[in-house]
Backbone as CSV, one residue per row, in Angstrom:
resi,resn,N_x,N_y,N_z,CA_x,CA_y,CA_z,C_x,C_y,C_z
1,MET,30.027,-17.593,-56.318,28.995,-16.617,-56.079,29.332,-15.785,-54.838
2,LYS,28.952,-14.531,-54.835,29.316,-13.594,-53.777,28.261,-13.549,-52.669
3,ILE,28.718,-13.180,-51.472,27.823,-12.879,-50.357,27.700,-11.363,-50.292
4,ILE,26.488,-10.854,-50.438,26.262,-9.421,-50.634,25.306,-8.896,-49.574
5,LEU,25.734,-7.882,-48.829,24.887,-7.222,-47.837,24.424,-5.884,-48.395
6,ILE,23.116,-5.678,-48.378,22.522,-4.429,-48.854,21.723,-3.821,-47.706
7,THR,22.055,-2.605,-47.317,21.323,-1.950,-46.236,20.142,-1.159,-46.807
8,GLY,19.183,-0.868,-45.936,18.068,-0.009,-46.318,17.116,-0.617,-47.323
9,VAL,16.839,-1.903,-47.201,15.903,-2.567,-48.119,14.569,-2.711,-47.373
10,SER,13.726,-1.730,-47.521,12.474,-1.707,-46.760,11.241,-1.512,-47.626
11,GLN,11.434,-1.204,-48.916,10.298,-0.949,-49.793,10.473,-1.711,-51.105
12,ARG,9.375,-2.274,-51.563,9.437,-3.046,-52.802,9.835,-2.169,-53.989
13,GLN,9.426,-0.903,-53.972,9.730,-0.007,-55.087,11.083,0.682,-54.939
14,GLY,11.840,0.316,-53.896,13.099,0.985,-53.632,14.271,0.441,-54.435
15,ILE,15.347,1.214,-54.463,16.561,0.827,-55.179,17.177,-0.426,-54.556
16,GLY,17.203,-0.491,-53.227,17.815,-1.636,-52.563,17.178,-2.952,-52.947
17,PHE,15.851,-2.967,-53.013,15.144,-4.196,-53.382,15.460,-4.572,-54.828
18,ALA,15.478,-3.595,-55.720,15.765,-3.869,-57.136,17.173,-4.433,-57.306
19,VAL,18.147,-3.877,-56.571,19.516,-4.371,-56.648,19.599,-5.786,-56.076
20,ALA,18.907,-6.006,-54.957,18.902,-7.341,-54.342,18.344,-8.379,-55.308
21,LYS,17.266,-8.034,-55.969,16.648,-8.974,-56.907,17.560,-9.236,-58.099
22,HIS,18.139,-8.191,-58.642,19.017,-8.332,-59.809,20.207,-9.236,-59.486
23,LEU,20.897,-8.950,-58.390,22.073,-9.740,-58.031,21.684,-11.135,-57.550
24,GLY,20.534,-11.234,-56.890,20.079,-12.540,-56.430,19.743,-13.469,-57.579
25,LEU,19.146,-12.925,-58.624,18.802,-13.750,-59.785,20.036,-14.167,-60.571
26,GLU,21.156,-13.484,-60.310,22.430,-13.903,-60.916,23.071,-15.036,-60.125
27,GLY,22.463,-15.408,-58.992,22.950,-16.528,-58.214,23.720,-16.165,-56.965
28,HIS,23.858,-14.880,-56.688,24.598,-14.464,-55.505,23.756,-14.680,-54.246
29,ASN,24.452,-14.784,-53.116,23.809,-14.961,-51.816,23.559,-13.580,-51.222
30,ILE,22.290,-13.210,-51.025,21.917,-11.850,-50.671,21.515,-11.755,-49.205
31,ILE,21.989,-10.705,-48.548,21.536,-10.358,-47.201,20.925,-8.965,-47.287
32,ILE,19.652,-8.827,-46.915,19.018,-7.512,-46.925,18.735,-7.079,-45.494
33,SER,18.821,-5.772,-45.268,18.561,-5.256,-43.928,17.642,-4.053,-44.006
34,ALA,16.968,-3.784,-42.887,16.103,-2.620,-42.759,15.982,-2.268,-41.294
35,ARG,15.539,-1.036,-41.016,15.298,-0.644,-39.624,14.201,-1.499,-39.012
36,ASN,13.183,-1.783,-39.819,12.059,-2.610,-39.388,12.286,-4.020,-39.911
37,LEU,12.596,-4.952,-39.022,12.926,-6.311,-39.440,11.768,-6.957,-40.190
38,GLU,10.546,-6.684,-39.785,9.398,-7.294,-40.447,9.337,-6.901,-41.918
39,GLN,9.662,-5.650,-42.220,9.678,-5.216,-43.611,10.719,-6.000,-44.405
40,ALA,11.903,-6.156,-43.835,12.954,-6.902,-44.521,12.557,-8.360,-44.701
41,GLU,11.936,-8.936,-43.691,11.519,-10.337,-43.780,10.460,-10.535,-44.862
42,ASN,9.520,-9.608,-44.963,8.478,-9.721,-45.988,9.070,-9.630,-47.386
43,LEU,10.020,-8.724,-47.572,10.659,-8.598,-48.882,11.536,-9.808,-49.176
44,ALA,12.149,-10.362,-48.151,12.963,-11.570,-48.332,12.090,-12.732,-48.800
45,GLN,10.908,-12.857,-48.249,9.989,-13.915,-48.677,9.625,-13.766,-50.143
46,GLU,9.422,-12.537,-50.572,9.107,-12.304,-51.985,10.286,-12.687,-52.877
47,LEU,11.490,-12.340,-52.444,12.675,-12.706,-53.218,12.864,-14.219,-53.271
48,LYS,12.577,-14.881,-52.168,12.698,-16.344,-52.138,11.744,-16.992,-53.129
49,GLN,10.563,-16.426,-53.290,9.605,-16.958,-54.254,10.111,-16.842,-55.684
50,ASP,11.006,-15.877,-55.901,11.628,-15.710,-57.220,12.887,-16.551,-57.378
51,GLY,13.239,-17.306,-56.331,14.403,-18.187,-56.410,15.688,-17.601,-55.877
52,VAL,15.593,-16.479,-55.156,16.784,-15.834,-54.622,17.139,-16.439,-53.270
53,ASN,18.423,-16.707,-53.066,18.926,-17.169,-51.779,19.162,-15.934,-50.918
54,VAL,18.289,-15.672,-49.949,18.315,-14.401,-49.239,18.115,-14.588,-47.742
55,THR,18.782,-13.732,-46.982,18.660,-13.674,-45.529,18.305,-12.242,-45.149
56,SER,17.490,-12.068,-44.118,17.115,-10.722,-43.672,17.623,-10.476,-42.259
57,VAL,18.069,-9.237,-42.000,18.541,-8.841,-40.678,18.065,-7.420,-40.381
58,LYS,18.095,-7.064,-39.120,17.747,-5.709,-38.696,19.012,-4.871,-38.594
59,ILE,19.047,-3.762,-39.322,20.102,-2.764,-39.167,19.451,-1.391,-39.193
60,ASP,19.563,-0.682,-38.095,19.087,0.689,-37.973,20.314,1.568,-37.796
61,LEU,20.562,2.462,-38.740,21.781,3.264,-38.694,21.817,4.218,-37.510
62,LEU,20.680,4.418,-36.863,20.649,5.248,-35.662,20.752,4.414,-34.384
63,ASP,20.872,3.119,-34.540,20.951,2.188,-33.404,22.216,1.350,-33.566
64,LEU,23.293,1.798,-32.953,24.585,1.135,-33.144,24.565,-0.298,-32.643
65,ASP,23.754,-0.568,-31.634,23.672,-1.933,-31.121,23.097,-2.877,-32.169
66,SER,22.135,-2.394,-32.954,21.561,-3.235,-34.015,22.622,-3.575,-35.055
67,ILE,23.540,-2.654,-35.303,24.611,-2.908,-36.266,25.572,-3.958,-35.726
68,ARG,25.906,-3.840,-34.455,26.808,-4.821,-33.837,26.186,-6.218,-33.821
69,LYS,24.901,-6.299,-33.508,24.220,-7.594,-33.480,24.161,-8.206,-34.871
70,ALA,23.893,-7.380,-35.883,23.842,-7.884,-37.261,25.210,-8.380,-37.704
71,THR,26.259,-7.666,-37.315,27.618,-8.083,-37.661,27.926,-9.452,-37.065
72,LYS,27.590,-9.633,-35.803,27.848,-10.908,-35.132,27.075,-12.038,-35.798
73,PHE,25.804,-11.794,-36.120,24.975,-12.811,-36.764,25.551,-13.218,-38.120
74,ILE,25.928,-12.228,-38.925,26.430,-12.521,-40.269,27.803,-13.190,-40.199
75,GLU,28.629,-12.774,-39.258,29.937,-13.420,-39.101,29.782,-14.894,-38.745
76,GLU,28.861,-15.189,-37.835,28.655,-16.583,-37.426,28.055,-17.416,-38.554
77,LYS,27.202,-16.806,-39.369,26.507,-17.559,-40.420,27.329,-17.692,-41.695
78,PHE,28.084,-16.623,-42.054,28.761,-16.611,-43.357,30.285,-16.491,-43.274
79,GLN,30.824,-16.035,-42.150,32.262,-15.852,-41.940,32.873,-14.702,-42.752
80,LYS,32.169,-14.219,-43.759,32.699,-13.123,-44.571,31.537,-12.482,-45.330
81,ILE,31.796,-11.308,-45.908,30.943,-10.782,-46.971,31.867,-10.296,-48.080
82,ASP,31.399,-10.392,-49.293,32.204,-9.972,-50.436,31.875,-8.555,-50.889
83,ILE,30.619,-8.161,-50.703,30.164,-6.862,-51.199,29.252,-6.221,-50.160
84,LEU,29.519,-4.961,-49.853,28.655,-4.162,-48.982,28.099,-3.007,-49.800
85,ILE,26.787,-2.942,-49.895,26.132,-1.834,-50.601,25.430,-0.979,-49.551
86,ASN,26.021,0.183,-49.284,25.464,1.113,-48.300,24.351,1.923,-48.956
87,ASN,23.158,1.361,-48.917,22.008,1.960,-49.582,21.127,2.761,-48.623
88,ALA,21.131,2.418,-47.339,20.245,3.071,-46.373,20.565,4.559,-46.274
89,ALA,19.516,5.378,-46.304,19.685,6.827,-46.215,18.365,7.449,-45.781
90,LEU,18.438,8.720,-45.418,17.252,9.426,-44.938,17.247,10.838,-45.497
91,MET,16.100,11.244,-46.056,15.908,12.631,-46.477,14.586,13.105,-45.887
92,LEU,14.667,14.022,-44.950,13.472,14.529,-44.292,12.859,15.656,-45.121
93,ASN,11.552,15.747,-45.074,10.830,16.663,-45.963,10.430,17.973,-45.293
94,SER,11.111,18.334,-44.225,10.820,19.609,-43.582,11.493,20.739,-44.371
95,SER,11.441,21.927,-43.844,12.014,23.072,-44.544,13.488,22.849,-44.858
96,ALA,13.871,23.200,-46.099,15.263,23.066,-46.504,16.039,24.370,-46.329
97,LYS,15.348,25.451,-45.967,16.026,26.734,-45.843,16.988,26.731,-44.653
98,PHE,18.136,27.333,-44.874,19.181,27.363,-43.854,18.664,27.928,-42.538
99,ILE,17.968,29.037,-42.598,17.566,29.744,-41.392,16.459,29.024,-40.640
100,ASP,15.714,28.159,-41.344,14.568,27.482,-40.739,14.849,26.039,-40.340
101,LYS,15.970,25.504,-40.755,16.219,24.076,-40.573,16.266,23.706,-39.097
102,ASP,15.540,22.657,-38.743,15.537,22.148,-37.384,16.827,21.359,-37.138
103,MET,17.559,21.700,-36.100,18.861,21.091,-35.863,18.757,19.620,-35.454
104,ASP,17.699,19.248,-34.768,17.520,17.838,-34.418,17.342,17.000,-35.679
105,GLU,16.562,17.503,-36.635,16.386,16.782,-37.903,17.691,16.732,-38.684
106,LEU,18.418,17.848,-38.671,19.697,17.882,-39.379,20.649,16.835,-38.822
107,ASN,20.704,16.736,-37.505,21.584,15.744,-36.881,21.177,14.325,-37.247
108,ILE,19.877,14.062,-37.307,19.398,12.726,-37.677,19.813,12.385,-39.104
109,GLU,19.709,13.356,-40.005,20.096,13.109,-41.400,21.592,12.798,-41.510
110,PHE,22.424,13.579,-40.835,23.862,13.332,-40.892,24.229,12.039,-40.162
111,GLN,23.568,11.773,-39.050,23.854,10.541,-38.313,23.478,9.311,-39.129
112,THR,22.432,9.424,-39.913,22.018,8.296,-40.749,22.920,8.153,-41.970
113,ASN,23.037,9.221,-42.728,23.667,9.135,-44.043,25.192,9.121,-44.008
114,VAL,25.769,9.647,-42.946,27.234,9.718,-42.864,27.762,8.863,-41.710
115,THR,27.398,9.230,-40.486,27.933,8.517,-39.322,27.493,7.057,-39.309
116,GLY,26.223,6.820,-39.597,25.720,5.450,-39.601,26.388,4.600,-40.663
117,THR,26.563,5.179,-41.859,27.250,4.463,-42.929,28.696,4.173,-42.552
118,TRP,29.331,5.123,-41.919,30.712,4.938,-41.441,30.762,3.751,-40.478
119,TYR,29.831,3.711,-39.504,29.872,2.671,-38.482,29.553,1.295,-39.067
120,VAL,28.572,1.217,-39.964,28.269,-0.065,-40.623,29.520,-0.599,-41.316
121,THR,30.176,0.267,-42.080,31.363,-0.156,-42.822,32.487,-0.545,-41.871
122,GLN,32.648,0.207,-40.810,33.676,-0.096,-39.816,33.466,-1.476,-39.198
123,GLN,32.219,-1.787,-38.852,31.922,-3.058,-38.209,32.083,-4.241,-39.160
124,PHE,31.681,-4.064,-40.409,31.730,-5.170,-41.366,33.067,-5.261,-42.105
125,TYR,33.952,-4.302,-41.861,35.201,-4.285,-42.605,36.012,-5.572,-42.455
126,PRO,36.171,-6.135,-41.260,36.924,-7.392,-41.161,36.343,-8.513,-42.017
127,LEU,35.022,-8.536,-42.182,34.397,-9.567,-43.018,34.664,-9.303,-44.497
128,LEU,34.801,-8.040,-44.878,35.166,-7.702,-46.255,36.622,-8.073,-46.527
129,VAL,37.479,-7.839,-45.561,38.888,-8.222,-45.703,39.002,-9.737,-45.837
130,ALA,38.171,-10.465,-45.103,38.185,-11.933,-45.174,37.825,-12.433,-46.558
131,SER,37.104,-11.633,-47.323,36.755,-12.009,-48.695,37.985,-12.077,-49.586
132,GLY,38.935,-11.190,-49.355,40.113,-11.102,-50.214,39.918,-10.186,-51.406
133,GLU,38.669,-9.943,-51.774,38.351,-9.052,-52.901,37.084,-8.264,-52.557
134,GLY,37.105,-7.578,-51.429,35.929,-6.859,-50.968,35.573,-5.679,-51.862
135,ARG,34.283,-5.404,-51.921,33.778,-4.262,-52.692,32.772,-3.507,-51.829
136,ILE,32.866,-2.170,-51.847,31.911,-1.326,-51.139,31.333,-0.318,-52.127
137,VAL,30.018,-0.223,-52.137,29.333,0.778,-52.951,28.533,1.671,-52.014
138,ASN,28.849,2.953,-52.014,28.091,3.928,-51.247,27.094,4.617,-52.174
139,ILE,25.814,4.414,-51.924,24.805,5.037,-52.781,24.736,6.519,-52.445
140,SER,25.107,7.337,-53.407,25.204,8.776,-53.202,24.179,9.494,-54.071
141,SER,24.479,10.729,-54.414,23.559,11.535,-55.214,24.341,12.634,-55.912
142,GLY,23.869,13.019,-57.087,24.460,14.169,-57.763,24.351,15.430,-56.938
143,ALA,23.399,15.449,-55.996,23.266,16.592,-55.091,24.450,16.678,-54.135
144,GLY,25.288,15.649,-54.122,26.490,15.656,-53.306,27.727,16.050,-54.076
145,SER,27.553,16.605,-55.271,28.688,17.100,-56.043,28.595,18.623,-56.147
146,PHE,29.693,19.247,-56.559,29.664,20.680,-56.809,29.118,20.987,-58.197
147,ALA,29.532,20.205,-59.192,29.346,20.628,-60.575,28.356,19.807,-61.383
148,ASP,27.745,18.781,-60.805,26.775,18.015,-61.580,25.704,18.965,-62.131
149,PRO,25.477,18.953,-63.464,24.553,19.929,-64.047,23.111,19.732,-63.632
150,ASP,22.760,18.530,-63.202,21.381,18.269,-62.816,21.083,18.649,-61.371
151,PHE,21.948,18.226,-60.462,21.626,18.375,-59.043,22.751,18.953,-58.197
152,GLY,23.920,19.257,-58.791,25.069,19.713,-58.023,24.776,20.961,-57.211
153,ILE,25.504,21.143,-56.094,25.166,22.218,-55.166,25.346,23.606,-55.784
154,VAL,26.224,23.744,-56.796,26.397,25.032,-57.452,25.216,25.326,-58.370
155,ASN,24.692,24.295,-59.021,23.646,24.479,-60.030,22.229,24.210,-59.522
156,PHE,22.091,23.678,-58.315,20.790,23.230,-57.820,19.797,24.390,-57.692
157,PRO,18.510,24.199,-58.103,18.034,23.052,-58.883,18.363,23.260,-60.359
158,GLY,19.076,22.307,-60.942,19.548,22.436,-62.314,18.611,21.817,-63.321
159,ALA,19.211,21.336,-64.408,18.419,20.789,-65.505,17.579,19.600,-65.072
160,GLY,18.058,18.851,-64.091,17.319,17.677,-63.641,16.027,18.003,-62.940
161,LEU,15.904,19.246,-62.489,14.671,19.675,-61.815,14.110,20.906,-62.518
162,SER,14.134,20.877,-63.843,13.706,22.035,-64.626,12.234,22.354,-64.454
163,GLN,11.454,21.368,-63.966,10.032,21.610,-63.766,9.779,22.513,-62.565
164,ILE,10.781,22.665,-61.692,10.622,23.524,-60.524,10.888,24.967,-60.942
165,THR,9.884,25.797,-60.821,9.990,27.168,-61.311,10.227,28.174,-60.188
166,PHE,10.262,27.711,-58.941,10.495,28.624,-57.831,11.901,28.404,-57.274
167,ASP,12.306,29.280,-56.403,13.644,29.226,-55.819,13.662,28.170,-54.720
168,TYR,14.048,26.954,-55.073,14.035,25.844,-54.114,15.432,25.683,-53.531
169,PRO,15.575,25.732,-52.222,16.918,25.677,-51.628,17.506,24.268,-51.657
170,LEU,18.818,24.220,-51.675,19.520,22.943,-51.598,19.187,22.258,-50.275
171,PRO,18.677,21.026,-50.328,18.337,20.350,-49.075,19.577,19.858,-48.345
172,ALA,19.429,19.670,-47.046,20.530,19.150,-46.242,20.963,17.775,-46.719
173,TYR,20.040,17.033,-47.321,20.349,15.713,-47.876,21.560,15.801,-48.806
174,GLY,21.600,16.836,-49.645,22.718,17.004,-50.564,24.039,17.186,-49.832
175,LEU,24.001,17.880,-48.716,25.226,18.090,-47.940,25.686,16.791,-47.283
176,THR,24.737,15.946,-46.893,25.141,14.639,-46.339,25.806,13.793,-47.409
177,LYS,25.339,13.893,-48.633,25.945,13.113,-49.710,27.293,13.697,-50.129
178,LEU,27.440,15.005,-49.995,28.750,15.624,-50.203,29.753,15.032,-49.227
179,ALA,29.339,14.894,-47.967,30.208,14.287,-46.954,30.453,12.812,-47.260
180,LEU,29.429,12.111,-47.739,29.579,10.693,-48.062,30.579,10.494,-49.195
181,ASN,30.575,11.394,-50.169,31.544,11.286,-51.260,32.971,11.465,-50.739
182,GLY,33.135,12.396,-49.793,34.446,12.561,-49.175,34.842,11.334,-48.369
183,LEU,33.873,10.752,-47.676,34.130,9.539,-46.900,34.532,8.384,-47.820
184,THR,33.929,8.328,-49.005,34.280,7.295,-49.974,35.760,7.359,-50.344
185,ILE,36.252,8.577,-50.547,37.672,8.744,-50.882,38.549,8.309,-49.715
186,LYS,38.157,8.683,-48.514,38.925,8.279,-47.315,38.979,6.759,-47.208
187,MET,37.828,6.100,-47.378,37.794,4.646,-47.330,38.724,4.040,-48.379
188,ALA,38.611,4.524,-49.609,39.383,3.941,-50.710,40.877,4.015,-50.435
189,LYS,41.338,5.149,-49.914,42.760,5.313,-49.623,43.229,4.345,-48.535
190,GLU,42.408,4.204,-47.498,42.820,3.397,-46.352,42.609,1.901,-46.565
191,PHE,41.714,1.541,-47.477,41.388,0.123,-47.679,42.167,-0.504,-48.833
192,LYS,42.967,0.285,-49.519,43.652,-0.184,-50.722,44.502,-1.416,-50.455
193,ASN,45.254,-1.415,-49.376,46.177,-2.519,-49.106,45.465,-3.820,-48.767
194,ASP,44.184,-3.743,-48.451,43.396,-4.943,-48.161,42.573,-5.397,-49.369
195,ASN,42.870,-4.808,-50.534,42.193,-5.181,-51.787,40.681,-4.941,-51.733
196,VAL,40.279,-3.895,-51.007,38.869,-3.520,-50.937,38.669,-2.260,-51.787
197,LEU,37.854,-2.381,-52.825,37.553,-1.245,-53.692,36.296,-0.549,-53.189
198,VAL,36.336,0.785,-53.172,35.224,1.577,-52.649,34.872,2.671,-53.644
199,ASN,33.609,2.754,-54.020,33.160,3.816,-54.916,31.785,4.314,-54.501
200,ALA,31.513,5.562,-54.843,30.185,6.139,-54.655,29.449,6.094,-55.997
201,VAL,28.158,5.828,-55.937,27.351,5.743,-57.148,26.074,6.559,-56.976
202,CYS,25.833,7.442,-57.912,24.554,8.141,-57.981,23.652,7.362,-58.921
203,PRO,22.511,6.880,-58.450,21.621,6.123,-59.335,20.823,6.996,-60.281
204,GLY,20.951,8.313,-60.135,20.121,9.220,-60.919,18.788,9.438,-60.225
205,MET,18.029,10.357,-60.740,16.717,10.632,-60.163,15.812,9.439,-60.439
206,THR,15.382,8.789,-59.366,14.729,7.492,-59.485,13.301,7.561,-58.963
207,ALA,12.409,6.895,-59.676,10.978,6.936,-59.335,10.667,5.952,-58.215
208,THR,11.131,6.301,-57.012,10.859,5.465,-55.844,9.696,5.999,-55.024
209,ARG,9.173,7.161,-55.416,8.049,7.757,-54.704,6.959,8.141,-55.695
210,PRO,5.700,8.109,-55.264,4.601,8.488,-56.162,4.797,9.909,-56.692
211,GLY,4.604,10.064,-57.997,4.721,11.373,-58.623,6.108,11.740,-59.070
212,ALA,7.117,10.949,-58.699,8.496,11.286,-59.064,8.707,11.252,-60.575
213,ALA,8.016,10.341,-61.251,8.158,10.247,-62.712,7.726,11.535,-63.400
214,ASP,6.830,12.280,-62.784,6.367,13.544,-63.370,7.482,14.582,-63.413
215,PHE,8.510,14.388,-62.595,9.648,15.303,-62.569,10.849,14.726,-63.322
216,GLY,10.595,13.700,-64.129,11.650,13.118,-64.952,12.403,11.971,-64.335
217,ALA,11.927,11.453,-63.206,12.613,10.337,-62.567,12.524,9.084,-63.422
218,ARG,13.613,8.328,-63.455,13.667,7.100,-64.246,13.090,5.929,-63.466
219,PRO,12.594,4.915,-64.171,12.181,3.685,-63.483,13.351,3.096,-62.703
220,VAL,13.050,2.481,-61.578,14.097,1.932,-60.712,14.988,0.962,-61.475
221,GLU,14.392,0.143,-62.329,15.154,-0.881,-63.052,16.268,-0.269,-63.899
222,GLU,16.076,0.959,-64.394,17.086,1.602,-65.231,18.274,2.105,-64.416
223,CYS,18.079,2.246,-63.109,19.113,2.820,-62.262,19.996,1.765,-61.597
224,VAL,19.644,0.502,-61.782,20.333,-0.587,-61.094,21.680,-0.914,-61.728
225,ASP,21.784,-0.777,-63.031,22.979,-1.241,-63.744,24.271,-0.660,-63.188
226,GLY,24.305,0.648,-62.945,25.527,1.275,-62.469,25.936,0.797,-61.089
227,ILE,24.952,0.476,-60.250,25.243,-0.028,-58.906,25.806,-1.440,-58.984
228,VAL,25.169,-2.289,-59.792,25.640,-3.667,-59.971,27.053,-3.669,-60.544
229,TRP,27.302,-2.801,-61.497,28.634,-2.697,-62.105,29.690,-2.355,-61.055
230,ALA,29.409,-1.355,-60.217,30.380,-0.944,-59.203,30.578,-2.023,-58.144
231,ALA,29.536,-2.793,-57.881,29.621,-3.844,-56.859,30.429,-5.044,-57.327
232,THR,30.549,-5.221,-58.618,31.193,-6.427,-59.160,32.434,-6.088,-59.991
233,LEU,33.116,-5.007,-59.634,34.313,-4.594,-60.357,35.410,-5.651,-60.264
234,PRO,36.233,-5.773,-61.304,37.382,-6.687,-61.248,38.478,-6.136,-60.347
235,LYS,39.535,-6.928,-60.149,40.614,-6.544,-59.245,41.247,-5.214,-59.617
236,ASP,41.335,-4.939,-60.911,41.987,-3.714,-61.358,40.985,-2.585,-61.574
237,GLY,39.815,-2.704,-60.992,38.790,-1.684,-61.149,39.121,-0.410,-60.393
238,PRO,38.402,0.672,-60.679,38.646,1.951,-60.018,38.227,1.915,-58.550
239,SER,38.767,2.837,-57.773,38.393,2.961,-56.365,38.505,4.425,-55.974
240,GLY,37.608,4.864,-55.092,37.621,6.245,-54.634,37.033,7.223,-55.619
241,GLN,36.153,6.732,-56.496,35.557,7.608,-57.499,34.035,7.677,-57.333
242,PHE,33.433,8.550,-58.145,32.013,8.866,-58.051,31.419,8.667,-59.443
243,PHE,30.407,7.787,-59.551,29.879,7.387,-60.847,28.361,7.562,-60.938
244,ARG,27.917,7.711,-62.170,26.509,7.521,-62.517,26.477,6.820,-63.873
245,ASP,25.724,5.738,-63.951,25.624,4.973,-65.199,27.000,4.599,-65.742
246,ARG,27.883,4.174,-64.846,29.234,3.702,-65.155,30.183,4.809,-65.604
247,LYS,29.743,6.057,-65.564,30.578,7.183,-66.004,30.935,8.039,-64.803
248,VAL,32.171,8.549,-64.785,32.634,9.388,-63.684,31.836,10.679,-63.644
249,LEU,31.385,11.043,-62.448,30.679,12.312,-62.250,31.667,13.366,-61.749
250,PRO,31.516,14.605,-62.174,32.365,15.674,-61.602,32.033,15.849,-60.133
251,TRP,33.058,16.058,-59.333,32.839,16.245,-57.908,33.824,17.238,-57.316
C-alpha cells in the first residue's frame, strides 16, 4: 500500500477530500493537509470513521515554514512518500480584467498555485525518491491550456461555459495553471532518472461550490477517476503530460 500526501484538503465537498477517501478506501495510507490544521483534522476524523488510515498536517503554500515543518514531521513518521497530489490552489473572485486586476491578489494567486506548489514538491522530493517509484499529480485546469475547447485561453469562455452570455475575461487563475503545466514538464524532465513520474490533470468543471452544477459542473465523484489513475501509474506510464479523464488534453 502507498503513502499518499494530498495538499489542500479543507472542504468535505472538495476534490482533495474525494480523492483521499477513494484512495484511502483502497487501503492506502493517506496524509491530508490544509492551511487550517483544524479543518484537516476534522476531515481526517471523518475519514477514520470510514476506515481510512489517515494523518493530518498543516501546509500553507504561502507559509514556507509550514511546508518545512510538515516535511520534517512526515519524514520522521513515514521515512518516504510514494505519491504527492498537489491539489491546493487559490482562485480569487475579484475583477478578472487585465486593467483592473489588483497586483497584490495576482501575486498571491501565483505564489499559491505556482511558487507554493514548486516549493512543496522541492521539499518532499527526497521522500519521493526514497519510494523508488514516486508519482506526482499536479491538479491543473483546462483554463491552463491554449486549445482546450471548453476553457482554453484561446477559446475562453468556450463550450464549457456556454451559459455565460457576456464577455467574461480569462481569469488570472488560468494563467497560473498555464504556468503549472509548464512546471509539470520541467519536473518530468528533471525527475526521470529518479523514476518519479509527473503529470498534470484537469478534473473538469467540478461542482465544488454552490450553484456550479447549474453551469454544467460534474459531481466531484465523477472527477476523481482521472486523478487516481495518474497517481497510480505503472513504471512505464506517461510523464510530463496533461490529462482529463485519462485522455491527453491539447496544450
